[in-house]
C-alpha positions as CSV (number, residue, x, y, z in Angstrom):
1,M,0.0,0.0,0.0
2,L,2.9,2.4,0.8
3,H,4.3,1.8,-2.6
4,G,1.0,2.6,-4.3
5,S,0.8,5.9,-2.4
6,R,4.3,6.8,-3.3
7,V,3.6,6.2,-7.0
8,L,0.4,8.4,-6.8
9,V,2.4,11.2,-5.1
10,I,5.1,11.1,-7.7
11,A,2.5,11.0,-10.6
12,A,0.7,14.0,-9.1
13,L,4.0,16.0,-8.8
14,L,5.0,15.2,-12.3
15,S,1.6,16.2,-13.6
16,A,1.7,19.5,-11.7
17,G,5.1,20.3,-13.0
18,A,4.1,19.5,-16.5
19,A,1.0,21.7,-16.2
20,C,3.1,24.6,-15.1
21,D,5.4,24.4,-18.1
22,S,2.9,23.6,-20.9
23,G,0.6,25.6,-23.0
24,R,0.9,28.2,-25.7
25,H,2.4,30.9,-23.6
26,S,5.0,28.8,-21.8
27,S,8.7,29.3,-22.4
28,A,9.3,25.6,-21.7
29,G,10.9,24.1,-24.8
30,F,11.6,27.5,-26.4
31,R,15.2,27.6,-27.6
32,L,16.9,29.8,-30.0
33,P,19.7,28.3,-32.1
34,A,23.1,28.3,-30.3
35,D,24.8,30.1,-33.2
36,G,23.9,33.6,-32.1
37,D,26.9,36.0,-32.7
38,T,27.4,38.7,-30.0
39,E,29.3,41.1,-32.4
40,R,26.6,40.8,-35.1
41,G,24.0,41.3,-32.3
42,R,25.8,44.5,-31.1
43,Q,25.8,45.8,-34.6
44,A,22.1,44.9,-35.1
45,F,21.3,46.6,-31.7
46,V,22.8,49.8,-33.0
47,K,21.5,49.5,-36.6
48,L,17.9,49.0,-35.2
49,G,18.3,52.1,-33.1
50,C,18.0,50.3,-29.7
51,H,20.8,52.4,-28.4
52,S,18.7,55.6,-28.9
53,C,16.6,54.5,-25.9
54,H,18.7,51.9,-24.0
55,E,22.1,52.0,-22.4
56,V,24.0,48.6,-22.2
57,S,25.9,48.1,-18.9
58,G,29.6,48.1,-19.4
59,L,29.6,49.2,-23.1
60,D,30.5,52.4,-24.7
61,L,27.7,52.8,-27.3
62,P,26.2,56.1,-28.6
63,R,24.2,57.7,-25.8
64,P,20.4,57.4,-25.7
65,T,18.7,60.4,-27.4
66,V,15.0,59.7,-26.8
67,Q,13.2,62.2,-24.5
68,P,12.2,61.7,-21.8
69,L,15.0,59.2,-21.2
70,V,14.2,55.6,-20.7
71,P,15.5,54.3,-17.4
72,V,15.8,50.6,-18.6
73,V,19.5,49.8,-18.7
74,L,20.2,46.4,-20.3
75,G,22.9,44.1,-19.0
76,G,24.6,44.1,-15.7
77,E,24.0,42.1,-12.6
78,V,20.7,40.2,-12.2
79,D,19.4,37.8,-9.5
80,K,18.7,35.0,-12.0
81,K,19.5,34.3,-15.6
82,L,17.0,35.8,-18.1
83,S,15.6,33.4,-20.6
84,D,15.9,33.8,-24.3
85,A,12.1,33.8,-24.5
86,Y,11.9,36.7,-22.1
87,L,14.4,38.8,-24.1
88,L,12.8,38.0,-27.5
89,T,9.3,38.7,-26.1
90,A,10.5,42.1,-24.8
91,M,11.6,42.9,-28.4
92,I,8.5,41.7,-30.3
93,N,5.8,42.3,-27.7
94,P,7.2,44.9,-25.3
95,S,3.9,45.6,-23.5
96,Y,3.5,41.9,-22.5
97,Q,5.7,42.1,-19.4
98,L,6.9,45.6,-18.4
99,A,10.3,46.1,-16.8
100,P,10.2,46.8,-13.0
101,Y,10.5,50.5,-13.4
102,P,8.0,53.3,-12.5
103,K,5.2,52.9,-15.0
104,D,5.0,56.6,-15.8
105,Q,8.6,56.4,-17.1
106,I,8.3,53.4,-19.3
107,T,4.7,53.6,-20.6
108,S,2.6,56.0,-22.6
109,G,-1.2,55.6,-22.8
110,G,-0.9,52.4,-20.7
111,V,1.4,50.6,-23.1
112,S,5.2,50.3,-23.3
113,R,7.0,53.2,-24.9
114,M,9.1,50.7,-26.7
115,P,7.9,50.0,-30.2
116,S,7.4,46.4,-31.3
117,Y,10.1,45.1,-33.5
118,S,8.1,42.2,-34.7
119,D,8.0,43.6,-38.2
120,R,11.5,45.2,-38.2
121,L,13.6,42.3,-37.0
122,T,14.8,39.3,-39.0
123,V,15.1,36.0,-37.3
124,R,18.9,36.2,-37.7
125,Q,19.0,39.6,-36.0
126,A,16.7,38.3,-33.2
127,I,19.1,35.4,-32.5
128,D,22.1,37.6,-32.6
129,V,20.6,40.5,-30.5
130,V,19.5,37.9,-27.8
131,A,23.0,36.4,-27.8
132,F,24.5,39.9,-27.5
133,L,22.2,40.8,-24.6
134,Q,22.7,37.5,-22.8
135,S,26.5,38.2,-22.9
136,R,26.0,41.4,-21.1
137,Y,24.1,39.9,-18.1
138,V,25.9,38.5,-15.1
139,V,24.1,36.5,-12.4
140,R,24.8,38.0,-9.0
141,Q,26.5,35.6,-6.7
142,T,24.7,35.3,-3.4
143,L,26.2,34.0,-0.2
144,P,24.5,31.1,1.4
145,A,22.8,31.9,4.7
146,Y,24.7,30.3,7.5
147,T,23.3,30.1,11.0
148,Y,25.8,29.8,13.8
149,H,24.7,28.4,17.1
């Protein structure tokens, strides 16, 4: 009887885990090709005018010119690795999940100030820009919490 209960618990956990990662809007299974080129991505970033709104941490690119300035700096330290799906979604559907900045600085009329690049971006550019951006993020190292008695 104990064995049967254990099997049921494992099956329930697997089903719950699969349910969380499935569906049309899940990033599970989403993978860009691994041949993204960071230098081509940097060039596409500038060619597409992304630098006119965004700074990239640690890089000397032309300064943003849009007014009012956009506070969203790309790259730098993050608490967890950003997924390729998140970065690509931000480019082609920027209002889907707004960056954690004051809404009045990043929205206009309730939508992201960032234009959608879904009709301006080739697949090759998307792969390369995501590779470029991924190369600029560093996951912050956290110290384990030790308790001394």
